[in-house]
C-alpha positions in Angstrom: -34.2 28.0 -26.1 -32.4 26.5 -23.1 -30.1 29.3 -21.8 -27.5 29.9 -19.2 -24.9 32.5 -18.4 -21.3 31.3 -18.0 -17.7 32.1 -18.0 -15.7 30.1 -20.6 -12.2 28.9 -19.7 -9.2 30.0 -21.7 -6.9 27.5 -23.6 -4.4 27.2 -20.7 -7.2 26.3 -18.2 -8.7 23.8 -20.7 -5.3 22.1 -21.0 -5.1 21.7 -17.2 -8.6 20.4 -17.0 -7.9 17.9 -19.8 -4.7 16.7 -18.0 -6.8 16.1 -14.9 -9.3 14.0 -16.9 -6.5 12.0 -18.6 -5.1 11.3 -15.1 -8.5 10.2 -13.8 -8.9 7.9 -16.9 -5.5 6.4 -16.1 -6.9 5.6 -12.6 -9.9 3.8 -14.2 -12.4 6.5 -14.1 -15.2 6.2 -16.7 -18.3 8.3 -17.5 -19.5 11.0 -19.7 -16.5 13.3 -20.2 -17.4 16.9 -20.9 -15.8 17.9 -24.3 -13.5 20.9 -24.4 -16.1 22.9 -26.3 -18.6 22.4 -23.5 -16.4 23.4 -20.5 -17.8 26.4 -18.7 -18.5 27.8 -15.2 -22.3 28.5 -14.9 -23.1 31.8 -13.2 -26.9 31.5 -13.7 -29.0 28.7 -15.2 -32.1 30.1 -16.9 -33.5 27.1 -18.6 -36.1 27.2 -21.3 -37.1 30.7 -22.4 -38.0 32.6 -25.5 -36.5 35.8 -24.0 -32.8 35.8 -25.0 -32.9 39.5 -25.8 -34.0 40.4 -22.3 -31.3 38.1 -20.8 -28.7 39.8 -23.1 -30.0 43.2 -21.9 -29.3 42.2 -18.3 -25.8 41.1 -19.2 -25.1 44.5 -20.8 -26.5 46.2 -17.7 -24.3 44.1 -15.4 -21.0 43.6 -17.2 -18.4 41.2 -15.7 -15.5 43.1 -14.2 -12.0 41.6 -14.8 -11.8 38.7 -12.3 -8.8 36.3 -11.8 -9.9 32.7 -11.7 -7.7 29.9 -10.4 -8.3 26.2 -10.5 -8.3 25.1 -6.9 -9.4 21.5 -6.2 -11.7 18.7 -7.4 -15.0 17.7 -5.9 -18.2 15.7 -6.4 -21.9 16.3 -6.6 -23.1 12.7 -6.4 -21.6 11.0 -9.5 -20.5 14.3 -11.1 -16.8 15.2 -10.8 -15.9 18.9 -11.0 -12.9 21.2 -10.8 -13.3 24.0 -8.3 -12.6 27.7 -9.1 -11.1 30.1 -6.6 -11.8 33.8 -7.4 -12.4 35.6 -4.2 -15.3 37.8 -3.2 -15.5 39.7 -6.4 -16.9 36.7 -8.3 -19.6 36.1 -5.7 -20.5 39.8 -5.7 -20.9 39.7 -9.4 -23.0 36.6 -9.4 -25.3 38.1 -6.7 -25.7 41.3 -8.8 -26.3 39.4 -11.9 -29.0 37.2 -10.3 -30.6 40.2 -8.7 -30.8 41.9 -12.1 -32.3 38.8 -13.6 -35.0 38.7 -10.8 -35.7 42.4 -11.3 -36.2 41.8 -15.1 -38.6 38.9 -14.1 -36.4 36.3 -15.8 -36.7 33.0 -13.9 -33.4 31.2 -13.1 -32.2 28.3 -10.9 -31.7 29.7 -7.4 -29.4 27.0 -6.1 -26.4 28.5 -4.2 -23.5 29.4 -6.5 -20.6 27.0 -6.2 -17.8 28.1 -8.7 -16.8 24.9 -10.6 -16.4 23.4 -14.0 -18.0 20.0 -14.6 -15.5 17.4 -15.9 -17.2 14.0 -15.8 -20.9 13.1 -15.4 -22.2 9.7 -14.4 -18.7 8.9 -13.0 -17.8 5.3 -12.3 -14.5 4.2 -10.9 -13.0 0.9 -9.6 -12.0 2.5 -6.3 -11.2 5.8 -4.7 -9.7 8.4 -7.1 -6.8 10.8 -6.5 -7.4 13.5 -9.0 -4.4 15.6 -9.9 -5.3 19.2 -10.9 -2.5 21.3 -12.4 -2.4 25.0 -11.4 -4.0 27.3 -14.0 -5.2 30.8 -13.8 -7.0 33.1 -16.2 -8.5 36.6 -16.2 -12.1 36.5 -17.1 -13.6 39.7 -18.4 -16.8 38.5 -20.1 -19.9 36.5 -19.1 -21.3 34.6 -22.1 -25.0 34.0 -22.9 -25.1 30.3 -23.8 -27.7 28.1 -25.5 -27.7 24.3 -25.0 -29.2 22.0 -27.6 -29.2 18.2 -28.4 -27.6 17.2 -31.7 -27.0 13.6 -32.6 -27.8 12.6 -29.1 -25.2 14.8 -27.6 -25.4 18.1 -25.7 -23.8 21.1 -27.5 -23.3 24.5 -26.0 -23.1 27.6 -28.2 -22.6 31.3 -27.3 -25.4 33.4 -28.6 
């Protein structure tokens, strides 16, 4: 199983993210647009493992406190366009505690620095500079989800397990 731990956006945040993508498309942006069902903010990417019960045990040991998340800006990782999330130090403290607990349980995970974001478009192509418009949206997150990614019909699907 290919696993990761994430926070899933609520309906209001998804609407704001969709509006941003529609605006980008109107500006000529093309690429692989992340479907609504796959929108998420990754807290820890675990990758291929057959130990979902041990990961679930870590999540139960380190529950997510209620954290207010706010869309903040857009940015790029190469040809990947994302929407940034502002949450303050409580989110970073939680991610540190979660990753420390994963390490203590000897569960390998990607140790790249945590950058709070939600991926919107992969393999982005545009006729020129883009001016993404990102509506304000906030949500209160109170749960981290254990997610599994799989390929079905040539497309990636994410499912909470």
